[in-house]
C-alpha positions in Angstrom: 0.0 0.0 0.0 2.9 2.4 0.8 4.5 1.6 -2.5 1.2 2.4 -4.3 0.9 5.7 -2.4 4.5 6.6 -3.2 3.9 5.9 -6.9 0.8 8.1 -7.0 2.7 10.9 -5.2 5.5 10.6 -7.7 3.1 10.7 -10.6 1.3 13.7 -9.1 4.7 15.5 -8.9 5.5 14.7 -12.5 2.2 15.7 -13.9 1.3 18.7 -11.6 3.7 21.2 -13.2 2.0 20.8 -16.6 -1.5 20.8 -15.3 -1.8 24.5 -14.5 -0.4 25.5 -17.9 -2.8 23.2 -19.7 -5.7 24.4 -17.7 -4.7 28.1 -18.3 -4.5 27.5 -22.0 -7.9 25.9 -22.1 -9.6 28.8 -20.2 -7.7 31.8 -21.5 -9.4 33.6 -24.4 -7.3 33.5 -27.5 -7.7 37.2 -28.4 -8.8 40.3 -26.6 -12.0 42.3 -27.2 -13.0 45.8 -26.1 -16.6 47.0 -26.4 -17.6 50.6 -25.9 -20.8 52.6 -26.5 -20.9 55.9 -28.4 -23.4 58.1 -26.6 -25.8 55.4 -25.3 -28.1 58.1 -24.0 -29.0 58.8 -27.6 -29.6 55.2 -28.6 -33.0 54.3 -30.0 -33.7 52.2 -26.9 -32.9 55.1 -24.5 -35.2 57.4 -26.5 -37.9 54.8 -26.5 -37.7 54.3 -22.8 -37.7 58.0 -22.0 -40.7 58.6 -24.3 -42.9 55.6 -23.6 -41.9 54.2 -20.2 -40.5 57.0 -18.2 -40.2 55.0 -14.9 -38.2 52.3 -16.6 -35.1 54.2 -17.6 -32.4 51.6 -17.2 -29.1 50.9 -19.0 -28.3 47.6 -17.3 -28.7 45.9 -20.7 -25.5 47.7 -21.8 -23.4 46.0 -19.3 -24.9 42.6 -20.1 -24.4 43.1 -23.9 -20.9 44.3 -23.4 -19.9 41.3 -21.4 -21.6 39.0 -23.8 -19.8 40.5 -26.9 -16.5 40.4 -25.2 -16.8 36.8 -24.2 -18.2 35.6 -27.5 -15.9 37.5 -29.7 -12.8 36.5 -27.8 -13.6 32.9 -28.7 -13.2 33.4 -32.4 -10.1 35.5 -32.4 -6.7 34.0 -33.1 -4.1 34.5 -30.3 -2.7 38.1 -30.3 -5.5 39.6 -32.3 -7.6 42.4 -30.8 -11.2 43.4 -31.7 -12.4 46.9 -30.9 -16.2 47.3 -31.1 -18.0 50.6 -30.8 -21.8 50.2 -30.6 -23.5 53.3 -32.1 -27.1 52.3 -31.6 -29.3 49.7 -30.0 -33.0 49.1 -30.2 -34.0 46.0 -28.2 -36.7 43.6 -29.4 -40.1 44.7 -28.5 -41.5 48.0 -27.5 -43.8 49.7 -25.0 -47.4 50.3 -26.0 -48.9 53.0 -23.9 -52.4 52.6 -25.2 -52.7 49.5 -23.0 -53.0 51.7 -19.9 -51.0 52.6 -16.9 -50.8 49.0 -15.6 -48.9 48.0 -18.8 -46.6 51.1 -19.1 -43.5 49.1 -18.0 -44.3 46.0 -20.0 -42.3 45.4 -23.2 -44.5 43.9 -25.9 -42.7 41.5 -28.3 -44.1 41.7 -31.8 -42.6 41.1 -35.2 -42.9 44.9 -35.9 -40.4 45.6 -33.2 -37.3 43.6 -34.2 -33.9 43.9 -32.4 -31.3 46.2 -34.0 -27.7 46.8 -33.2 -25.4 49.2 -35.1 -21.7 49.1 -34.6 -18.3 49.9 -35.9 -15.4 47.5 -35.5 -11.6 47.3 -36.0 -9.8 44.0 -36.0 -6.1 44.4 -35.2 -3.3 41.8 -35.4 -0.7 41.3 -32.7 1.4 44.2 -34.1 -1.5 46.6 -34.0 -2.0 46.6 -37.8 -5.6 46.9 -38.9 -6.7 43.6 -40.5 -10.3 44.5 -41.1 -12.6 47.5 -40.3 -16.2 48.2 -41.0 -19.6 49.2 -39.9 -22.4 46.7 -39.4 -26.1 47.0 -39.0 -27.2 43.8 -37.3 -30.9 43.1 -38.0 -33.3 40.1 -37.8 -36.7 41.0 -39.1 -37.8 37.4 -38.7 -36.5 37.2 -35.1 -39.8 35.6 -33.9 -39.4 32.8 -36.4 -35.7 32.1 -35.9 -36.2 29.2 -33.5 -35.7 31.2 -30.3 -38.6 30.4 -28.2 -40.3 31.9 -25.2 -39.1 28.8 -23.3 -35.6 30.1 -23.6 -35.9 32.5 -20.7 -32.6 34.3 -21.3 -32.4 38.1 -20.9 -31.7 39.8 -24.3 -31.9 36.5 -26.1 -32.8 38.2 -29.5 -30.0 40.7 -29.2 -27.5 37.9 -28.3 -28.7 35.9 -31.3 -27.9 39.0 -33.5 -24.4 39.1 -32.0 -23.9 35.3 -32.4 -25.0 35.4 -36.1 -22.5 38.2 -36.8 -19.6 36.6 -35.0 -20.3 33.1 -36.4 -18.9 34.2 -39.7 -15.5 34.2 -38.1 -12.8 36.9 -38.0 -12.2 36.6 -41.7 -15.7 37.7 -42.6 -16.7 40.1 -39.8 
């Protein structure tokens, strides 16, 4: 039994130095991403909330979308590359319909006439800081209610996240 324990200890010592490096490689994102917002107070969503649901003014969706974009985009980048994203407008799926009365003023109604929209500008840089690709994108999904995302998927901002995923799924060569 002592010999078996000694062998396991020796094996652990031999393997252990490589384990943290392997684990770090598996969890570290290959590239870096920065997401910023250009005057979010002027976004379509902010104007919509101020005009139709004055008690609901909240920009918490910005933090959620920033973190989501950073995480998802980092997965597709080669090591050393950097992606800068500047979001210039957001209009979340759905809208407020004040004609339903005061009890519904804070309720976002999801209908096909209120599709999600995200406008952005991006720059993809290589490890030396050279611009590989740059452009402006208008992410849209007019058929968002028919895209297979169901009400059962109770994820905040699921329609907007689907827009981001569709754009990033093309890979860094076709952003």
